[in-house]
C-alpha positions in Angstrom: -22.0 -27.6 -6.3 -19.7 -27.6 -3.3 -17.6 -24.6 -2.5 -14.0 -25.3 -3.2 -11.3 -25.0 -0.5 -9.0 -22.8 -2.6 -9.0 -20.4 -5.5 -6.5 -22.2 -7.8 -9.0 -22.3 -10.6 -9.4 -18.6 -10.5 -7.4 -16.5 -12.9 -7.4 -13.4 -10.7 -4.8 -11.5 -8.6 -7.4 -11.0 -5.8 -8.0 -14.8 -5.6 -4.2 -15.4 -5.4 -4.0 -12.9 -2.5 -6.9 -14.5 -0.8 -4.9 -17.8 -0.9 -2.5 -16.1 1.6 -4.7 -13.7 3.6 -8.3 -14.8 3.0 -8.9 -16.7 6.2 -10.7 -14.8 8.9 -7.9 -14.6 11.4 -5.1 -13.9 9.0 -5.5 -10.2 8.4 -5.9 -9.6 12.2 -2.6 -11.4 12.8 -1.0 -9.2 10.1 -2.6 -6.1 11.7 -1.3 -7.0 15.1 2.2 -7.7 13.7 2.2 -4.2 12.1 1.1 -2.7 15.4 4.2 -4.4 17.0 2.9 -7.7 18.4 5.6 -10.2 17.8 5.3 -13.0 20.3 3.0 -16.1 20.0 1.5 -15.6 23.5 0.8 -11.9 22.8 -1.1 -12.8 19.6 -2.9 -15.4 21.5 -4.0 -13.1 24.3 -4.8 -10.1 22.2 -6.8 -11.9 19.5 -8.5 -14.6 21.6 -7.7 -17.0 18.8 -7.5 -20.8 19.3 -3.9 -22.1 19.7 -4.1 -24.5 16.8 -5.5 -21.8 14.5 -2.8 -19.3 15.5 0.0 -21.8 15.0 -1.4 -22.7 11.5 -1.8 -19.1 10.5 1.6 -18.0 11.7 3.1 -21.0 9.8 1.2 -20.1 6.6 2.2 -16.4 6.9 5.8 -17.4 7.4 5.7 -19.8 4.5 4.2 -17.1 2.3 7.0 -14.6 3.3 4.6 -12.2 5.0 6.2 -12.8 8.5 9.6 -14.0 9.4 10.2 -16.2 12.5 13.3 -15.2 14.4 14.8 -16.0 17.8 13.5 -13.5 20.4 16.3 -11.2 21.5 15.4 -11.4 25.2 14.8 -15.2 25.2 16.6 -16.9 22.3 14.8 -20.2 22.9 11.6 -18.4 22.1 10.6 -16.9 18.8 9.0 -13.8 17.5 7.3 -13.0 14.3 8.5 -9.9 12.4 6.8 -8.3 9.4 8.7 -8.7 6.1 8.7 -6.3 3.1 5.9 -8.5 1.7 3.9 -8.1 4.9 4.6 -4.3 5.0 3.1 -4.1 1.5 -0.3 -5.0 3.1 -0.4 -1.9 5.2 -2.2 0.4 2.7 -4.8 -2.4 2.1 -5.3 -2.8 5.9 -5.6 1.0 6.3 -8.2 1.2 3.6 -10.1 -1.8 5.0 -10.0 -0.3 8.5 -11.2 3.1 7.2 -14.0 1.4 5.3 -15.1 -0.5 8.4 -15.0 2.6 10.6 -17.0 4.7 8.1 -19.5 1.9 7.3 -20.0 0.1 10.6 -18.7 2.2 13.5 -20.8 4.4 15.7 -18.8 7.5 14.7 -16.1 7.0 17.4 -12.8 5.9 15.8 -10.9 3.3 17.8 -7.5 4.5 16.6 -6.0 7.4 14.7 -3.0 7.0 12.4 -1.0 10.0 11.7 2.3 11.0 10.0 4.6 11.5 12.9 6.7 14.1 11.1 3.9 16.5 10.5 1.0 15.3 12.7 -1.5 14.9 9.8 -3.9 12.0 9.9 -3.3 9.5 7.2 -5.5 9.2 4.2 -7.4 6.2 3.0 -4.4 4.2 1.8 -1.9 5.4 4.4 -0.7 8.4 2.4 -0.1 11.8 4.1 -2.4 14.4 2.6 -0.2 17.3 3.7 3.2 15.9 2.6 2.0 13.8 -0.3 3.0 10.2 -0.8 2.9 7.0 1.2 4.2 7.3 4.7 6.8 4.7 5.7 5.5 2.4 8.4 8.3 3.6 10.8 6.9 7.1 10.5 3.3 6.2 11.3 2.1 7.0 14.8 -0.9 5.2 16.2 -3.0 6.9 18.8 -6.1 5.8 20.7 -9.4 7.2 19.6 -12.5 8.0 21.6 -14.1 4.6 20.7 -11.2 2.6 22.2 -11.8 0.9 25.6 -9.7 3.0 28.1 -9.4 0.0 30.4 -9.0 -3.2 28.3 -8.7 -6.6 30.0 -5.7 -8.0 28.1 -2.1 -6.7 28.6 -1.4 -6.3 24.9 -4.3 -3.9 24.5 -3.2 -2.0 27.6 0.4 -1.8 26.2 -1.1 -0.2 23.0 -3.2 2.5 24.8 -0.7 5.3 24.4 0.7 6.8 21.2 3.2 4.5 19.6 4.9 4.0 16.2 3.9 1.1 14.1 6.4 -1.9 14.0 7.8 -1.0 17.4 7.7 -4.2 19.4 4.9 -4.4 22.0 6.6 -5.5 25.2 4.4 -6.6 28.1 5.8 -5.8 31.5 5.9 -8.8 33.8 3.4 -8.6 36.7 
């Protein structure tokens, strides 16, 4: 029996979610958007994704209401992709998936740390603050490089994300 191309026959919330985020590049695009990547070319450079695939995934994420396409403030003829409330709701899932990947497959050197900016506590499994209690708003999450992160990455987006920064703050690449 051939594997279907969708999950419409599945009566399952996970299957419905996979219809939107189940393709291999999609969660990486959402991750980057949460990290502050907004421009098409920045996604392209940072992910190393084929152009046609990126265009299709950005369109599907926009259609699903996970991202919103807006004119870029600095260049109105260009567009940027901003995370919507629906996209923000994926953060605890991405945090948990990242923690699982780090604990299961990493060599013990975290690539990034995520902490509650208000108190400095590292976030828990699903983006909650163990010290303060409750889910930390994305604007209050600070991302810091860990010891496993390449200190001299080749692409400008990775270089722009080397220092401490708040999630959702736009990544801006300085012109060379």
